[in-house]
VOFITOR-460341 format. One record per residue: residue number from 0; residue in one letter; x, y, z of N, C-alpha, C, O, CB in turn. Coordinates in nm, 2 decimals. Glycine has a CB too. Layout:
<r num="NUM" residu="A" n_xx="X" n_yy="Y" n_zz="Z" ca_xx="X" ca_yy="Y" ca_zz="Z" c_xx="X" c_yy="Y" c_zz="Z" o_xx="X" o_yy="Y" o_zz="Z" cb_xx="X" cb_yy="Y" cb_zz="Z"/>
...
***
This chain:
<r num="0" residu="M" n_xx="10.36" n_yy="9.57" n_zz="10.90" ca_xx="10.47" ca_yy="9.52" ca_zz="10.99" c_xx="10.41" c_yy="9.41" c_zz="11.07" o_xx="10.30" o_yy="9.43" o_zz="11.13" cb_xx="10.53" cb_yy="9.63" cb_zz="11.07"/>
<r num="1" residu="P" n_xx="10.48" n_yy="9.30" n_zz="11.08" ca_xx="10.43" ca_yy="9.19" ca_zz="11.17" c_xx="10.41" c_yy="9.23" c_zz="11.31" o_xx="10.50" o_yy="9.31" o_zz="11.36" cb_xx="10.52" cb_yy="9.07" cb_zz="11.16"/>
<r num="2" residu="E" n_xx="10.31" n_yy="9.18" n_zz="11.38" ca_xx="10.28" ca_yy="9.23" ca_zz="11.51" c_xx="10.40" c_yy="9.21" c_zz="11.61" o_xx="10.43" o_yy="9.30" o_zz="11.69" cb_xx="10.16" cb_yy="9.15" cb_zz="11.56"/>
<r num="3" residu="E" n_xx="10.47" n_yy="9.10" n_zz="11.61" ca_xx="10.58" ca_yy="9.07" ca_zz="11.70" c_xx="10.69" c_yy="9.17" c_zz="11.68" o_xx="10.76" o_yy="9.21" o_zz="11.77" cb_xx="10.63" cb_yy="8.93" cb_zz="11.69"/>
<r num="4" residu="M" n_xx="10.72" n_yy="9.21" n_zz="11.55" ca_xx="10.82" ca_yy="9.31" ca_zz="11.52" c_xx="10.77" c_yy="9.45" c_zz="11.57" o_xx="10.85" o_yy="9.52" o_zz="11.63" cb_xx="10.85" cb_yy="9.31" cb_zz="11.37"/>
<r num="5" residu="A" n_xx="10.65" n_yy="9.48" n_zz="11.55" ca_xx="10.60" ca_yy="9.61" ca_zz="11.59" c_xx="10.61" c_yy="9.62" c_zz="11.75" o_xx="10.64" o_yy="9.73" o_zz="11.80" cb_xx="10.45" cb_yy="9.63" cb_zz="11.55"/>
<r num="6" residu="V" n_xx="10.58" n_yy="9.51" n_zz="11.82" ca_xx="10.59" ca_yy="9.51" ca_zz="11.96" c_xx="10.74" c_yy="9.54" c_zz="12.01" o_xx="10.76" o_yy="9.61" o_zz="12.10" cb_xx="10.54" cb_yy="9.38" cb_zz="12.02"/>
<r num="7" residu="R" n_xx="10.83" n_yy="9.47" n_zz="11.94" ca_xx="10.97" ca_yy="9.49" ca_zz="11.97" c_xx="11.02" c_yy="9.64" c_zz="11.95" o_xx="11.09" o_yy="9.69" o_zz="12.03" cb_xx="11.06" cb_yy="9.40" cb_zz="11.89"/>
<r num="8" residu="V" n_xx="10.97" n_yy="9.69" n_zz="11.84" ca_xx="11.01" ca_yy="9.83" ca_zz="11.81" c_xx="10.94" c_yy="9.93" c_zz="11.91" o_xx="11.01" o_yy="10.02" o_zz="11.96" cb_xx="10.96" cb_yy="9.87" cb_zz="11.66"/>
<r num="9" residu="A" n_xx="10.82" n_yy="9.90" n_zz="11.94" ca_xx="10.75" ca_yy="9.99" ca_zz="12.04" c_xx="10.81" c_yy="9.98" c_zz="12.18" o_xx="10.83" o_yy="10.08" o_zz="12.24" cb_xx="10.60" cb_yy="9.94" cb_zz="12.05"/>
<r num="10" residu="E" n_xx="10.86" n_yy="9.86" n_zz="12.22" ca_xx="10.92" ca_yy="9.85" ca_zz="12.35" c_xx="11.06" c_yy="9.92" c_zz="12.35" o_xx="11.10" o_yy="9.97" o_zz="12.46" cb_xx="10.95" cb_yy="9.70" cb_zz="12.38"/>
<r num="11" residu="A" n_xx="11.13" n_yy="9.94" n_zz="12.24" ca_xx="11.25" ca_yy="10.01" ca_zz="12.23" c_xx="11.24" c_yy="10.16" c_zz="12.21" o_xx="11.34" o_yy="10.23" o_zz="12.22" cb_xx="11.34" cb_yy="9.95" cb_zz="12.12"/>
<r num="12" residu="A" n_xx="11.12" n_yy="10.20" n_zz="12.18" ca_xx="11.09" ca_yy="10.34" ca_zz="12.15" c_xx="11.10" c_yy="10.43" c_zz="12.28" o_xx="11.07" o_yy="10.39" o_zz="12.39" cb_xx="10.96" cb_yy="10.36" cb_zz="12.09"/>
<r num="13" residu="D" n_xx="11.15" n_yy="10.55" n_zz="12.25" ca_xx="11.15" ca_yy="10.65" ca_zz="12.36" c_xx="11.01" c_yy="10.72" c_zz="12.37" o_xx="10.97" o_yy="10.75" o_zz="12.48" cb_xx="11.26" cb_yy="10.76" cb_zz="12.33"/>
<r num="14" residu="V" n_xx="10.95" n_yy="10.74" n_zz="12.26" ca_xx="10.81" ca_yy="10.80" ca_zz="12.26" c_xx="10.74" c_yy="10.73" c_zz="12.14" o_xx="10.79" o_yy="10.70" o_zz="12.04" cb_xx="10.82" cb_yy="10.95" cb_zz="12.23"/>
<r num="15" residu="I" n_xx="10.61" n_yy="10.71" n_zz="12.17" ca_xx="10.52" ca_yy="10.66" ca_zz="12.06" c_xx="10.40" c_yy="10.76" c_zz="12.05" o_xx="10.34" o_yy="10.80" o_zz="12.14" cb_xx="10.46" cb_yy="10.52" cb_zz="12.09"/>
<r num="16" residu="V" n_xx="10.38" n_yy="10.81" n_zz="11.92" ca_xx="10.28" ca_yy="10.91" ca_zz="11.89" c_xx="10.20" c_yy="10.86" c_zz="11.77" o_xx="10.25" o_yy="10.85" o_zz="11.66" cb_xx="10.34" cb_yy="11.05" cb_zz="11.87"/>
<r num="17" residu="N" n_xx="10.07" n_yy="10.84" n_zz="11.79" ca_xx="9.98" ca_yy="10.80" ca_zz="11.69" c_xx="10.04" c_yy="10.70" c_zz="11.59" o_xx="10.03" o_yy="10.71" o_zz="11.47" cb_xx="9.95" cb_yy="10.93" cb_zz="11.60"/>
<r num="18" residu="G" n_xx="10.10" n_yy="10.59" n_zz="11.65" ca_xx="10.15" ca_yy="10.48" ca_zz="11.57" c_xx="10.29" c_yy="10.50" c_zz="11.51" o_xx="10.33" o_yy="10.42" o_zz="11.43" cb_xx="10.06" cb_yy="10.46" cb_zz="11.46"/>
<r num="19" residu="Y" n_xx="10.36" n_yy="10.61" n_zz="11.55" ca_xx="10.49" ca_yy="10.63" ca_zz="11.51" c_xx="10.58" c_yy="10.62" c_zz="11.63" o_xx="10.56" o_yy="10.68" o_zz="11.73" cb_xx="10.51" cb_yy="10.77" cb_zz="11.45"/>
<r num="20" residu="A" n_xx="10.68" n_yy="10.53" n_zz="11.62" ca_xx="10.78" ca_yy="10.51" ca_zz="11.73" c_xx="10.90" c_yy="10.60" c_zz="11.71" o_xx="10.96" o_yy="10.59" o_zz="11.60" cb_xx="10.82" cb_yy="10.36" cb_zz="11.74"/>
<r num="21" residu="L" n_xx="10.93" n_yy="10.68" n_zz="11.80" ca_xx="11.05" ca_yy="10.77" ca_zz="11.79" c_xx="11.16" c_yy="10.72" c_zz="11.89" o_xx="11.13" o_yy="10.70" o_zz="12.01" cb_xx="11.01" cb_yy="10.92" cb_zz="11.83"/>
<r num="22" residu="M" n_xx="11.28" n_yy="10.70" n_zz="11.84" ca_xx="11.39" ca_yy="10.66" ca_zz="11.92" c_xx="11.52" c_yy="10.72" c_zz="11.88" o_xx="11.55" o_yy="10.75" o_zz="11.77" cb_xx="11.40" cb_yy="10.51" cb_zz="11.92"/>
<r num="23" residu="K" n_xx="11.60" n_yy="10.75" n_zz="11.99" ca_xx="11.74" ca_yy="10.80" ca_zz="11.96" c_xx="11.81" c_yy="10.71" c_zz="11.87" o_xx="11.80" o_yy="10.59" o_zz="11.88" cb_xx="11.81" cb_yy="10.83" cb_zz="12.10"/>
<r num="24" residu="H" n_xx="11.90" n_yy="10.77" n_zz="11.79" ca_xx="11.98" ca_yy="10.69" ca_zz="11.69" c_xx="12.12" c_yy="10.76" c_zz="11.69" o_xx="12.13" o_yy="10.88" o_zz="11.72" cb_xx="11.91" cb_yy="10.69" cb_zz="11.55"/>
<r num="25" residu="D" n_xx="12.22" n_yy="10.69" n_zz="11.65" ca_xx="12.35" ca_yy="10.75" ca_zz="11.64" c_xx="12.36" c_yy="10.88" c_zz="11.56" o_xx="12.43" o_yy="10.97" o_zz="11.59" cb_xx="12.45" cb_yy="10.65" cb_zz="11.58"/>
<r num="26" residu="L" n_xx="12.27" n_yy="10.88" n_zz="11.45" ca_xx="12.27" ca_yy="11.00" ca_zz="11.36" c_xx="12.17" c_yy="11.10" c_zz="11.40" o_xx="12.17" o_yy="11.21" o_zz="11.35" cb_xx="12.24" cb_yy="10.95" cb_zz="11.22"/>
<r num="27" residu="G" n_xx="12.09" n_yy="11.07" n_zz="11.50" ca_xx="11.98" ca_yy="11.17" ca_zz="11.55" c_xx="11.87" c_yy="11.09" c_zz="11.60" o_xx="11.87" o_yy="11.05" o_zz="11.72" cb_xx="11.94" cb_yy="11.26" cb_zz="11.43"/>
<r num="28" residu="V" n_xx="11.76" n_yy="11.09" n_zz="11.52" ca_xx="11.63" ca_yy="11.02" ca_zz="11.57" c_xx="11.58" c_yy="10.93" c_zz="11.46" o_xx="11.57" o_yy="10.97" o_zz="11.34" cb_xx="11.53" cb_yy="11.13" cb_zz="11.61"/>
<r num="29" residu="R" n_xx="11.55" n_yy="10.81" n_zz="11.49" ca_xx="11.48" ca_yy="10.72" ca_zz="11.40" c_xx="11.33" c_yy="10.72" c_zz="11.43" o_xx="11.29" o_yy="10.71" o_zz="11.55" cb_xx="11.55" cb_yy="10.57" cb_zz="11.41"/>
<r num="30" residu="I" n_xx="11.25" n_yy="10.72" n_zz="11.32" ca_xx="11.11" ca_yy="10.72" ca_zz="11.34" c_xx="11.06" c_yy="10.60" c_zz="11.26" o_xx="11.09" o_yy="10.59" o_zz="11.14" cb_xx="11.04" cb_yy="10.85" cb_zz="11.29"/>
<r num="31" residu="V" n_xx="10.98" n_yy="10.51" n_zz="11.32" ca_xx="10.92" ca_yy="10.40" ca_zz="11.26" c_xx="10.77" c_yy="10.40" c_zz="11.26" o_xx="10.71" o_yy="10.42" o_zz="11.37" cb_xx="10.97" cb_yy="10.27" cb_zz="11.32"/>
<r num="32" residu="N" n_xx="10.71" n_yy="10.39" n_zz="11.15" ca_xx="10.56" ca_yy="10.37" ca_zz="11.14" c_xx="10.53" c_yy="10.23" c_zz="11.18" o_xx="10.56" o_yy="10.14" o_zz="11.11" cb_xx="10.50" cb_yy="10.41" cb_zz="11.00"/>
<r num="33" residu="L" n_xx="10.46" n_yy="10.21" n_zz="11.29" ca_xx="10.44" ca_yy="10.08" ca_zz="11.34" c_xx="10.33" c_yy="10.00" c_zz="11.26" o_xx="10.32" o_yy="9.88" o_zz="11.27" cb_xx="10.39" cb_yy="10.09" cb_zz="11.49"/>
<r num="34" residu="D" n_xx="10.26" n_yy="10.07" n_zz="11.18" ca_xx="10.16" ca_yy="10.01" ca_zz="11.09" c_xx="10.23" c_yy="9.95" c_zz="10.97" o_xx="10.22" o_yy="9.83" o_zz="10.93" cb_xx="10.06" cb_yy="10.11" cb_zz="11.04"/>
<r num="35" residu="T" n_xx="10.31" n_yy="10.03" n_zz="10.90" ca_xx="10.37" ca_yy="9.99" ca_zz="10.77" c_xx="10.51" c_yy="9.94" c_zz="10.78" o_xx="10.56" o_yy="9.87" o_zz="10.69" cb_xx="10.37" cb_yy="10.11" cb_zz="10.68"/>
<r num="36" residu="G" n_xx="10.58" n_yy="9.98" n_zz="10.89" ca_xx="10.72" ca_yy="9.95" ca_zz="10.90" c_xx="10.82" c_yy="10.04" c_zz="10.83" o_xx="10.94" o_yy="10.03" o_zz="10.83" cb_xx="10.75" cb_yy="9.81" cb_zz="10.85"/>
<r num="37" residu="N" n_xx="10.76" n_yy="10.15" n_zz="10.77" ca_xx="10.84" ca_yy="10.25" ca_zz="10.70" c_xx="10.93" c_yy="10.32" c_zz="10.80" o_xx="10.88" o_yy="10.35" o_zz="10.92" cb_xx="10.76" cb_yy="10.35" cb_zz="10.62"/>
<r num="38" residu="V" n_xx="11.05" n_yy="10.36" n_zz="10.77" ca_xx="11.14" ca_yy="10.42" ca_zz="10.86" c_xx="11.20" c_yy="10.55" c_zz="10.80" o_xx="11.21" o_yy="10.57" o_zz="10.68" cb_xx="11.26" cb_yy="10.33" cb_zz="10.89"/>
<r num="39" residu="A" n_xx="11.22" n_yy="10.65" n_zz="10.89" ca_xx="11.30" ca_yy="10.77" ca_zz="10.85" c_xx="11.40" c_yy="10.80" c_zz="10.96" o_xx="11.37" o_yy="10.78" o_zz="11.08" cb_xx="11.20" cb_yy="10.89" cb_zz="10.83"/>
<r num="40" residu="V" n_xx="11.51" n_yy="10.85" n_zz="10.92" ca_xx="11.61" ca_yy="10.90" ca_zz="11.02" c_xx="11.64" c_yy="11.04" c_zz="11.00" o_xx="11.66" o_yy="11.09" o_zz="10.88" cb_xx="11.75" cb_yy="10.81" cb_zz="11.00"/>
<r num="41" residu="F" n_xx="11.62" n_yy="11.12" n_zz="11.10" ca_xx="11.64" ca_yy="11.27" ca_zz="11.10" c_xx="11.76" c_yy="11.30" c_zz="11.19" o_xx="11.79" o_yy="11.24" o_zz="11.29" cb_xx="11.52" cb_yy="11.34" cb_zz="11.15"/>
<r num="42" residu="S" n_xx="11.84" n_yy="11.40" n_zz="11.14" ca_xx="11.95" ca_yy="11.45" ca_zz="11.23" c_xx="11.90" c_yy="11.53" c_zz="11.34" o_xx="11.77" o_yy="11.55" o_zz="11.35" cb_xx="12.05" cb_yy="11.54" cb_zz="11.14"/>
<r num="43" residu="D" n_xx="11.98" n_yy="11.57" n_zz="11.43" ca_xx="11.94" ca_yy="11.65" ca_zz="11.55" c_xx="11.89" c_yy="11.78" c_zz="11.51" o_xx="11.82" o_yy="11.85" o_zz="11.59" cb_xx="12.05" cb_yy="11.66" cb_zz="11.65"/>
<r num="44" residu="S" n_xx="11.92" n_yy="11.83" n_zz="11.39" ca_xx="11.87" ca_yy="11.95" ca_zz="11.33" c_xx="11.75" c_yy="11.93" c_zz="11.24" o_xx="11.72" o_yy="12.02" o_zz="11.16" cb_xx="11.98" cb_yy="12.03" cb_zz="11.26"/>
<r num="45" residu="D" n_xx="11.69" n_yy="11.82" n_zz="11.25" ca_xx="11.57" ca_yy="11.78" ca_zz="11.17" c_xx="11.59" c_yy="11.77" c_zz="11.02" o_xx="11.50" o_yy="11.78" o_zz="10.94" cb_xx="11.46" cb_yy="11.89" cb_zz="11.19"/>
<r num="46" residu="E" n_xx="11.71" n_yy="11.75" n_zz="10.98" ca_xx="11.74" ca_yy="11.72" ca_zz="10.84" c_xx="11.72" c_yy="11.57" c_zz="10.81" o_xx="11.77" o_yy="11.48" o_zz="10.89" cb_xx="11.89" cb_yy="11.76" cb_zz="10.80"/>
<r num="47" residu="M" n_xx="11.64" n_yy="11.54" n_zz="10.71" ca_xx="11.61" ca_yy="11.40" ca_zz="10.68" c_xx="11.73" c_yy="11.34" c_zz="10.62" o_xx="11.79" o_yy="11.39" o_zz="10.52" cb_xx="11.49" cb_yy="11.39" cb_zz="10.58"/>
<r num="48" residu="L" n_xx="11.78" n_yy="11.23" n_zz="10.68" ca_xx="11.91" ca_yy="11.16" ca_zz="10.63" c_xx="11.88" c_yy="11.04" c_zz="10.55" o_xx="11.95" o_yy="11.02" o_zz="10.45" cb_xx="11.99" cb_yy="11.12" cb_zz="10.75"/>
<r num="49" residu="E" n_xx="11.78" n_yy="10.96" n_zz="10.58" ca_xx="11.74" ca_yy="10.85" ca_zz="10.50" c_xx="11.60" c_yy="10.81" c_zz="10.53" o_xx="11.55" o_yy="10.84" o_zz="10.64" cb_xx="11.83" cb_yy="10.72" cb_zz="10.52"/>
<r num="50" residu="T" n_xx="11.53" n_yy="10.75" n_zz="10.43" ca_xx="11.39" ca_yy="10.72" ca_zz="10.45" c_xx="11.34" c_yy="10.61" c_zz="10.36" o_xx="11.40" o_yy="10.59" o_zz="10.25" cb_xx="11.31" cb_yy="10.84" cb_zz="10.44"/>
<r num="51" residu="S" n_xx="11.23" n_yy="10.55" n_zz="10.40" ca_xx="11.15" ca_yy="10.46" ca_zz="10.31" c_xx="11.01" c_yy="10.51" c_zz="10.31" o_xx="10.92" o_yy="10.44" o_zz="10.27" cb_xx="11.16" cb_yy="10.31" cb_zz="10.36"/>
<r num="52" residu="M" n_xx="10.99" n_yy="10.63" n_zz="10.37" ca_xx="10.85" ca_yy="10.69" ca_zz="10.38" c_xx="10.82" c_yy="10.77" c_zz="10.26" o_xx="10.91" o_yy="10.82" o_zz="10.19" cb_xx="10.84" cb_yy="10.77" cb_zz="10.50"/>
<r num="53" residu="S" n_xx="10.69" n_yy="10.79" n_zz="10.23" ca_xx="10.64" ca_yy="10.88" ca_zz="10.13" c_xx="10.66" c_yy="11.02" c_zz="10.17" o_xx="10.68" o_yy="11.05" o_zz="10.29" cb_xx="10.49" cb_yy="10.85" cb_zz="10.09"/>
<r num="54" residu="E" n_xx="10.64" n_yy="11.12" n_zz="10.08" ca_xx="10.65" ca_yy="11.26" ca_zz="10.12" c_xx="10.55" c_yy="11.30" c_zz="10.23" o_xx="10.58" o_yy="11.37" o_zz="10.32" cb_xx="10.63" cb_yy="11.35" cb_zz="9.99"/>
<r num="55" residu="I" n_xx="10.43" n_yy="11.25" n_zz="10.22" ca_xx="10.32" ca_yy="11.28" ca_zz="10.31" c_xx="10.36" c_yy="11.22" c_zz="10.45" o_xx="10.34" o_yy="11.29" o_zz="10.55" cb_xx="10.18" cb_yy="11.23" cb_zz="10.27"/>
<r num="56" residu="E" n_xx="10.40" n_yy="11.09" n_zz="10.45" ca_xx="10.43" ca_yy="11.03" ca_zz="10.57" c_xx="10.55" c_yy="11.10" c_zz="10.64" o_xx="10.56" o_yy="11.11" o_zz="10.76" cb_xx="10.47" cb_yy="10.88" cb_zz="10.55"/>
<r num="57" residu="L" n_xx="10.65" n_yy="11.14" n_zz="10.56" ca_xx="10.76" ca_yy="11.22" ca_zz="10.61" c_xx="10.72" c_yy="11.35" c_zz="10.68" o_xx="10.77" o_yy="11.38" o_zz="10.79" cb_xx="10.86" cb_yy="11.25" cb_zz="10.50"/>
<r num="58" residu="A" n_xx="10.63" n_yy="11.42" n_zz="10.62" ca_xx="10.58" ca_yy="11.54" ca_zz="10.68" c_xx="10.51" c_yy="11.51" c_zz="10.81" o_xx="10.53" o_yy="11.59" o_zz="10.91" cb_xx="10.48" cb_yy="11.61" cb_zz="10.59"/>
<r num="59" residu="I" n_xx="10.43" n_yy="11.41" n_zz="10.82" ca_xx="10.37" ca_yy="11.37" ca_zz="10.95" c_xx="10.47" c_yy="11.33" c_zz="11.05" o_xx="10.46" o_yy="11.37" o_zz="11.17" cb_xx="10.27" cb_yy="11.25" cb_zz="10.92"/>
<r num="60" residu="A" n_xx="10.57" n_yy="11.25" n_zz="11.01" ca_xx="10.67" ca_yy="11.20" ca_zz="11.11" c_xx="10.75" c_yy="11.32" c_zz="11.16" o_xx="10.78" o_yy="11.33" o_zz="11.28" cb_xx="10.77" cb_yy="11.10" cb_zz="11.04"/>
<r num="61" residu="L" n_xx="10.79" n_yy="11.41" n_zz="11.07" ca_xx="10.86" ca_yy="11.53" ca_zz="11.12" c_xx="10.78" c_yy="11.62" c_zz="11.21" o_xx="10.83" o_yy="11.67" o_zz="11.31" cb_xx="10.91" cb_yy="11.62" cb_zz="11.00"/>
<r num="62" residu="K" n_xx="10.65" n_yy="11.63" n_zz="11.18" ca_xx="10.56" ca_yy="11.71" ca_zz="11.27" c_xx="10.56" c_yy="11.65" c_zz="11.41" o_xx="10.57" o_yy="11.72" o_zz="11.51" cb_xx="10.42" cb_yy="11.71" cb_zz="11.21"/>
<r num="63" residu="Y" n_xx="10.55" n_yy="11.51" n_zz="11.42" ca_xx="10.55" ca_yy="11.44" ca_zz="11.55" c_xx="10.68" c_yy="11.46" c_zz="11.62" o_xx="10.69" o_yy="11.47" o_zz="11.74" cb_xx="10.51" cb_yy="11.30" cb_zz="11.53"/>
<r num="64" residu="L" n_xx="10.79" n_yy="11.45" n_zz="11.54" ca_xx="10.92" ca_yy="11.47" ca_zz="11.60" c_xx="10.94" c_yy="11.61" c_zz="11.67" o_xx="10.98" o_yy="11.62" o_zz="11.78" cb_xx="11.03" cb_yy="11.45" cb_zz="11.50"/>
<r num="65" residu="K" n_xx="10.90" n_yy="11.71" n_zz="11.59" ca_xx="10.92" ca_yy="11.85" ca_zz="11.64" c_xx="10.83" c_yy="11.87" c_zz="11.77" o_xx="10.87" o_yy="11.94" o_zz="11.86" cb_xx="10.88" cb_yy="11.95" cb_zz="11.54"/>
<r num="66" residu="A" n_xx="10.71" n_yy="11.81" n_zz="11.77" ca_xx="10.62" ca_yy="11.83" ca_zz="11.88" c_xx="10.65" c_yy="11.75" c_zz="12.00" o_xx="10.61" o_yy="11.78" o_zz="12.11" cb_xx="10.48" cb_yy="11.80" cb_zz="11.84"/>
<r num="67" residu="N" n_xx="10.73" n_yy="11.64" n_zz="11.99" ca_xx="10.76" ca_yy="11.55" ca_zz="12.10" c_xx="10.90" c_yy="11.53" c_zz="12.13" o_xx="10.93" o_yy="11.44" o_zz="12.22" cb_xx="10.69" cb_yy="11.42" cb_zz="12.07"/>
<r num="68" residu="R" n_xx="10.99" n_yy="11.60" n_zz="12.07" ca_xx="11.14" ca_yy="11.58" ca_zz="12.10" c_xx="11.17" c_yy="11.60" c_zz="12.25" o_xx="11.26" o_yy="11.52" o_zz="12.30" cb_xx="11.22" cb_yy="11.68" cb_zz="12.01"/>
<r num="69" residu="Q" n_xx="11.10" n_yy="11.69" n_zz="12.31" ca_xx="11.14" ca_yy="11.71" ca_zz="12.45" c_xx="11.10" c_yy="11.60" c_zz="12.54" o_xx="11.15" o_yy="11.59" o_zz="12.66" cb_xx="11.06" cb_yy="11.84" cb_zz="12.50"/>
<r num="70" residu="Y" n_xx="11.02" n_yy="11.50" n_zz="12.50" ca_xx="10.99" ca_yy="11.39" ca_zz="12.58" c_xx="11.08" c_yy="11.27" c_zz="12.56" o_xx="11.06" o_yy="11.17" o_zz="12.63" cb_xx="10.84" cb_yy="11.35" cb_zz="12.55"/>
<r num="71" residu="M" n_xx="11.17" n_yy="11.28" n_zz="12.47" ca_xx="11.26" ca_yy="11.17" ca_zz="12.44" c_xx="11.37" c_yy="11.16" c_zz="12.55" o_xx="11.41" o_yy="11.26" o_zz="12.60" cb_xx="11.32" cb_yy="11.18" cb_zz="12.30"/>
<r num="72" residu="A" n_xx="11.42" n_yy="11.04" n_zz="12.57" ca_xx="11.52" ca_yy="11.02" ca_zz="12.67" c_xx="11.65" c_yy="11.09" c_zz="12.63" o_xx="11.68" o_yy="11.10" o_zz="12.51" cb_xx="11.56" cb_yy="10.87" cb_zz="12.69"/>
<r num="73" residu="Q" n_xx="11.71" n_yy="11.15" n_zz="12.73" ca_xx="11.83" ca_yy="11.23" ca_zz="12.70" c_xx="11.95" c_yy="11.14" c_zz="12.69" o_xx="12.06" o_yy="11.19" o_zz="12.67" cb_xx="11.86" cb_yy="11.33" cb_zz="12.81"/>
***
């Protein structure tokens, strides 16, 4: 992901964990890998709704979401 785009995404994020930006989304939570630009959207019940991430990356993103959801803006 180009640096200037990564900076914009990071600034809009509610939480950043190990290079993953987590932000509230109309459908639940959007997670962006700031390195690759890959994105996943999870519902509020942690159901994956759409993604451009690999299976391994999805597992990592979901792990970070579950561990850090309480720190996200209400």
